[in-house]
C-alpha positions in Angstrom: -54.8 -127.9 117.4 -56.8 -131.4 118.5 -56.7 -134.6 119.8 -59.3 -137.8 119.4 -59.0 -141.1 119.9 -60.2 -144.1 116.8 -60.6 -147.3 115.8 -59.3 -146.6 112.7 -57.4 -143.1 112.1 -57.5 -143.8 108.3 -61.7 -143.1 108.7 -61.0 -140.1 110.8 -58.9 -138.5 109.3 -60.7 -139.2 105.7 -64.0 -138.0 107.3 -62.9 -134.1 107.4 -61.7 -133.8 104.3 -64.6 -135.9 102.7 -67.2 -133.6 102.5 -65.7 -130.1 103.0 -69.2 -128.0 102.3 -70.8 -129.6 105.4 -68.1 -129.1 107.8 -68.8 -126.5 110.6 -66.6 -123.1 110.1 -64.8 -123.9 113.1 -64.6 -127.2 111.9 -63.3 -126.0 108.5 -61.3 -123.2 110.0 -59.3 -125.5 111.7 -59.1 -127.8 108.3 -57.2 -125.5 106.6 -54.8 -124.8 109.9 -53.6 -128.4 109.4 -49.7 -128.9 108.9 -49.1 -131.9 109.9 -51.0 -134.9 111.3 -49.7 -138.2 113.8 -50.8 -140.5 116.0 -49.9 -142.8 119.0 -50.5 -146.6 118.5 -51.7 -148.0 121.9 -51.9 -151.2 123.0 -55.3 -151.3 124.1 -58.6 -149.5 123.3 -59.1 -148.6 127.2 -55.9 -147.5 127.1 -56.7 -145.7 124.4 -59.5 -143.9 126.0 -57.4 -142.4 129.0 -54.5 -141.3 126.9 -56.7 -139.2 125.0 -57.6 -138.0 128.4 -54.7 -137.3 130.0 -53.0 -135.4 126.8 -56.5 -133.2 126.4 -56.0 -131.9 129.7 -52.4 -131.3 129.6 -51.5 -130.1 126.0 -55.3 -128.2 126.4 -55.9 -128.1 121.9 -57.6 -125.0 120.6 -60.4 -126.6 118.6 -61.3 -129.7 121.7 -64.0 -127.1 122.7 -66.2 -129.8 123.7 -63.9 -130.7 126.8 -63.5 -127.4 128.0 -67.0 -127.4 129.2 -65.8 -130.3 131.7 -69.7 -130.1 134.0 -71.2 -131.9 130.6 -69.1 -134.8 130.9 -67.9 -138.1 133.5 -65.0 -138.0 135.8 -63.2 -141.3 137.3 -63.1 -140.1 141.0 -61.1 -142.6 143.3 -61.6 -141.5 147.4 -58.8 -141.2 149.3 -58.6 -142.5 152.6 -59.4 -140.9 155.8 -59.8 -141.4 159.5 -62.8 -141.9 161.1 -66.0 -143.8 159.8 -65.2 -146.8 158.7 -66.8 -146.5 155.4 -64.0 -143.9 155.2 -60.9 -146.2 155.6 -62.3 -148.1 152.5 -62.4 -145.5 149.8 -65.3 -145.6 146.7 -64.4 -145.1 143.2 -67.5 -143.7 141.2 -68.3 -141.8 138.1 -69.0 -138.2 138.6 -70.4 -135.2 136.4 -68.1 -132.3 137.7 -65.0 -132.6 140.2 -65.9 -131.3 143.8 -63.9 -132.3 146.4 -60.3 -132.0 147.1 -59.8 -135.5 148.9 -60.2 -137.3 146.0 -58.4 -138.4 142.7 -60.3 -137.7 139.3 -59.9 -138.9 136.2 -61.2 -137.6 132.9 -63.4 -135.9 131.7 -64.3 -138.5 129.1 -66.6 -137.5 126.8 -67.9 -141.3 126.3 -70.5 -142.4 129.1 -70.4 -146.0 127.9 -67.2 -145.7 127.6 -66.5 -145.1 131.6 -68.7 -147.4 132.4 -67.3 -150.3 130.5 -64.1 -149.4 132.2 -65.7 -149.5 135.5 -67.2 -152.5 134.8 -63.7 -154.0 133.5 -61.5 -152.7 136.6 -64.2 -153.7 138.9 -64.0 -157.5 137.7 -59.9 -156.4 138.6 -59.8 -155.1 141.1 -63.5 -155.4 143.3 -64.0 -152.6 145.3 -67.2 -151.2 146.8 -69.6 -148.8 145.7 -72.2 -148.3 148.9 -72.1 -145.1 150.6 -72.8 -146.7 154.0 -72.4 -150.5 154.7 -74.8 -152.3 154.7 -75.8 -154.8 157.4 -75.0 -158.0 155.7 -73.0 -158.4 152.4 -74.8 -157.3 149.1 -75.3 -158.9 145.9 -71.6 -157.6 144.6 -70.4 -160.0 147.0 -71.3 -162.8 146.4 -70.6 -162.2 142.3 -66.9 -161.5 143.6 -67.4 -157.7 142.6 -66.7 -156.0 146.1 -64.6 -158.0 149.1 -67.5 -156.8 151.8 -65.0 -154.7 154.3 -68.7 -154.4 155.6 -68.4 -157.5 157.4 -64.4 -157.0 157.6 -63.8 -159.7 155.0 -60.9 -157.4 154.0 -58.4 -155.4 156.0 -58.3 -152.3 154.9 -54.7 -152.1 153.7 -54.8 -155.1 151.4 -58.3 -152.9 150.4 -56.5 -149.8 149.8 -53.8 -151.7 147.6 -56.4 -152.4 145.6 -57.7 -148.8 145.2 -53.7 -148.1 144.7 -53.5 -150.6 141.7 -56.9 -149.0 140.0 -55.1 -145.6 140.1 -52.1 -146.7 138.8 -54.0 -148.2 135.9 -56.0 -145.3 135.5 -52.7 -143.0 135.2 -52.0 -145.2 132.5 -49.2 -146.9 134.3 -50.5 -151.0 133.3 -46.7 -151.8 133.5 -46.4 -150.7 137.5 -49.5 -152.6 137.9 -48.1 -155.8 136.0 -44.9 -155.5 137.6 -46.8 -155.2 141.9 -48.9 -157.9 141.0 -46.5 -160.8 140.0 -44.3 -159.7 142.7 -47.3 -160.4 145.0 -48.2 -163.9 143.5 -44.8 -164.8 143.8 -44.1 -164.1 147.5 -48.2 -166.0 147.9 -46.9 -169.0 145.9 -43.5 -168.9 148.3 -46.1 -168.5 151.5 -48.0 -171.5 149.7 -51.2 -168.8 149.6 -52.4 -170.7 147.1 -55.7 -169.4 146.7 -55.0 -165.7 146.5 -51.5 -166.2 144.0 -54.3 -168.1 142.0 -56.6 -164.9 142.0 -53.4 -162.5 141.2 -52.9 -165.0 138.6 -56.0 -164.3 136.7 -56.0 -160.6 137.7 -52.4 -160.5 135.5 -54.2 -163.0 132.8 -57.4 -160.7 132.6 -54.6 -157.8 132.3 -52.6 -159.4 129.5 -56.0 -160.3 127.5 -57.1 -156.1 128.2 -57.0 -155.7 124.4 -60.5 -157.8 124.2 -61.9 -155.4 126.1 -63.7 -153.0 123.6 -64.5 -149.8 124.8 -63.9 -147.7 121.9 -67.3 -147.6 119.6 -67.7 -150.2 116.3 -67.6 -148.6 113.3 -71.8 -148.9 113.2 -71.9 -147.6 116.9 -69.6 -144.8 115.9 -71.8 -143.9 112.8 -74.6 -143.2 114.9 -72.6 -141.6 117.4 -71.1 -139.5 114.6 -74.4 -138.5 113.3 -75.2 -137.1 116.5 -72.1 -135.3 117.2 -72.6 -133.8 113.8 -76.4 -133.5 114.5 -75.9 -131.1 117.4 -73.1 -129.3 116.2 -75.4 -128.2 113.5 -78.4 -127.5 116.4 -76.1 -125.2 118.3 -76.3 -122.6 115.7 -80.2 -122.4 116.4 -79.5 -123.4 119.8 -76.1 -122.2 121.5 -76.7 -124.2 125.1 -77.6 -127.9 123.4 -74.1 -129.6 123.7 -73.1 -133.2 123.5 -72.8 -134.5 126.4 -73.2 -138.1 128.4 -76.3 -140.3 128.3 -78.0 -137.6 125.9 -81.9 -138.1 125.1 -83.4 -137.8 122.3 -87.5 -138.0 122.1 -89.3 -138.6 118.5 -93.1 -138.1 118.4 -94.9 -139.8 115.0 -98.7 -139.5 114.6 -100.5 -142.4 112.9 -104.3 -142.5 111.8 -106.5 -143.7 108.1 -109.0 -140.9 107.6 -109.5 -139.1 111.7 -110.5 -142.9 112.8 -108.3 -144.7 115.7 -105.7 -142.0 115.7 -102.5 -142.5 117.7 -99.1 -141.7 118.1 -96.1 -142.5 119.8 -92.8 -141.7 121.9 -89.4 -143.1 121.1 -86.5 -142.9 123.5 -83.0 -142.6 122.1 -79.9 -142.3 124.6 -76.6 -141.8 123.3 -77.7 -143.0 120.0 -79.5 -145.9 121.1 -83.0 -147.1 121.6 -84.2 -147.0 124.8 -87.5 -150.0 123.9 -88.6 -149.6 127.7 -89.5 -146.2 127.7 -90.9 -146.0 124.0 -94.9 -144.6 125.1 -98.5 -145.1 122.8 -101.0 -142.6 123.1 -104.5 -143.0 121.9 -106.0 -140.2 120.5 -108.6 -138.8 122.8 -109.7 -135.3 121.5 -109.2 -134.9 118.3 -112.3 -136.7 116.0 -111.3 -135.8 112.3 -108.0 -136.1 110.2 -106.2 -133.7 111.7 -101.6 -134.3 112.7 -100.9 -130.9 114.1 -103.6 -131.4 116.8 -103.2 -134.7 117.6 -99.3 -134.0 117.7 -100.3 -131.4 120.2 -102.5 -133.4 122.1 -99.6 -136.3 122.6 -97.1 -133.2 123.1 -99.1 -132.2 125.8 -100.3 -135.6 127.2 -96.3 -136.7 127.7 -95.6 -132.4 129.1 -97.8 -133.6 131.8 -95.7 -136.3 133.5 -92.6 -134.0 133.2 -92.5 -134.2 137.0 -92.3 -138.0 136.5 -90.4 -139.3 133.2 -86.9 -137.7 132.5 -87.5 -134.6 130.0 -85.6 -135.0 126.4 -82.4 -132.6 125.0 -83.8 -133.0 122.1 -87.3 -133.2 120.7 -88.0 -134.9 117.5 -90.9 -134.1 115.0 -93.0 -136.0 111.9 -93.7 -133.6 109.8 -92.8 -129.6 109.1 -93.9 -125.9 110.0 -97.6 -126.8 111.7 -95.7 -129.6 114.5 -93.3 -127.2 114.9 -96.6 -124.9 116.5 -98.0 -128.1 118.3 -94.4 -128.1 119.8 -94.2 -124.6 121.2 -97.5 -124.3 122.3 -97.4 -127.5 124.0 -94.3 -126.6 126.1 -95.3 -123.0 126.7 -98.5 -124.4 128.4 -95.9 -126.8 130.5 -93.3 -123.6 131.0 -91.2 -125.6 129.0 -88.5 -125.0 126.8 -87.1 -127.9 125.7 -84.4 -127.8 121.4 -87.4 -129.1 119.1 -87.4 -129.7 115.0 -89.2 -131.6 112.4 -88.5 -133.6 110.1 -90.3 -133.5 106.9 -90.4 -137.2 105.0 -91.0 -136.2 101.6 -87.9 -133.7 100.8 -86.6 -135.0 104.3 -86.0 -131.2 105.6 -85.2 -129.8 108.4 -87.6 -127.3 109.9 -86.3 -124.9 112.7 -88.4 -122.6 115.0 -85.7 -119.9 114.2 -85.0 -121.0 110.9 -87.1 -118.8 108.1 -86.4 -121.3 105.4 -86.4 -125.9 105.9 -82.6 -126.7 105.5 -81.9 -129.6 103.7 -78.4 -131.5 104.7 -76.5 -133.6 102.0 -77.5 -137.5 101.9 -74.1 -138.6 102.9 -74.9 -135.8 105.8 -74.2 -139.0 109.1 -76.4 -135.9 110.9 -79.0 -136.6 108.7 -79.5 -140.2 108.9 -79.2 -140.2 112.5 -82.1 -137.9 112.5 -84.4 -140.7 109.9 -82.8 -143.3 112.0 -84.8 -141.6 114.5 -88.2 -140.1 112.8 -88.7 -144.3 111.1 -88.6 -146.2 114.5 -90.9 -143.3 115.8 -93.4 -143.8 112.5 -93.0 -147.8 113.0 -93.7 -147.3 115.9 -96.8 -145.7 116.1 -97.8 -147.4 112.9 -97.4 -151.0 115.0 -99.9 -149.5 117.9 -102.1 -148.0 115.1 -102.9 -151.6 113.4 -103.8 -153.2 116.6 -106.4 -150.8 117.9 -107.8 -151.1 114.1 -107.7 -154.7 114.6 -109.8 -154.5 117.6 -112.2 -152.5 116.5 -113.0 -154.6 112.9 -112.8 -158.0 115.6 -115.7 -156.6 117.7 
C-alpha cells in the first residue's frame, strides 16, 4: 500500500498512530487497512534513497500518490553516448524535472531535491563527469578541482569517459557490488602495468565507496521535523488549494508589518525553500503611503510593491501573512491588481488561528501539529526581520 524511507523506522511508523484525529482522510483510511509492516535495512542512506525510488516505480503503491505526478519531482538523467558532435560522445549527468528524451537513462522520481543534489555531488567526487552543454574553449573550474575529466581538451578518451558513465549507471541501479568488483579488477590491472597514479585514483574511489555510510542524504531528525511540517501543511491545504503540491524547491514567502503608533512603519519578506531559510532573498520595505497605524493597509502596500517585481523575483508557491481576515483581503486585492493567483493564508498570533480565503471559520490545528510548528517558525522569522528593520529606522530618526 505504501513505501517510504526513514533514518528511524520506529519514529516514522509511530507518527501514523500518534495523532489519529489529525490525519488526513486518505492517510487515516490507509492506516485502517494496515495488516503488516515490514522493512528493508539498507547499507547506506544513498542506497535507501535509490531503493525507495526503484520500489515505488516498480510496485506503484496505492497510497504513494505524490509520486504519481512525475512532473513535480526530480530525476537523475544519464545521457547515452551519441554520434556526430564531440559533445555527444561524452554523455552528461544532470537532474531534470520530467523525462522527455528516449535516448537517455532516467533514475527516479525523487521527492527530496536536496538528497538528489547531495547524491550527484557525491557521485561526481567518485566519478568525475561533465555537465556543460557545449565544450568551452578552455577547461573550467570543475576540471581544476577534479570534478570533470575535461573531455573539452581531450584530457580523457571517449572509451575511458564512457566507462565512468557506465559505473555511475550501475551505482544508481543499486549495483554497488558490481562497481566495487570492476574498480578492484581495474586497479589491480593498472598496478601490474605500473600505472601507479591511475591505480591510486581508483583506490581512492574504492575507499570512498567503502565509507558511503558517512554520506548523509536523508534528513536528520531536526530537519525532518521541518520537512514533515511542510508535507503535512501542504496536504492540509490541498482541501482549499487542489493544485498545490509538495515538490522540490517548494517556496514560501512570509510577510509581517512592524510599527509603533503609525511611525516608521516597516514590512518584511522572508523566504523559505524546502523548509530552509534563504536569507539572501529576504527583502525589507519602508512604508511610504500609509501615515497612520493601519497594519492591513501596510500589508497591502508591501504586497503590491513585491508583486511589482513578479518578472524579476521568483514567485512563491505559498504566501504566509501574519494576521487575520484583514491581511487576507489585502493579499487578495494585491494579487488581483497584478493578475496573480498564488495560494495564501494568514496566521493570527493570539490563538494561532489559520485564516484561509475559502474557509468560513478560522482553523485551529493541535499544538503538537508539525504543520503548525512549521508555520510558526516561518511567521516568527518574518516578525523578527520586520522588527529589526523598524528599530533601525527609529534609531536613525531619534539620532537625527
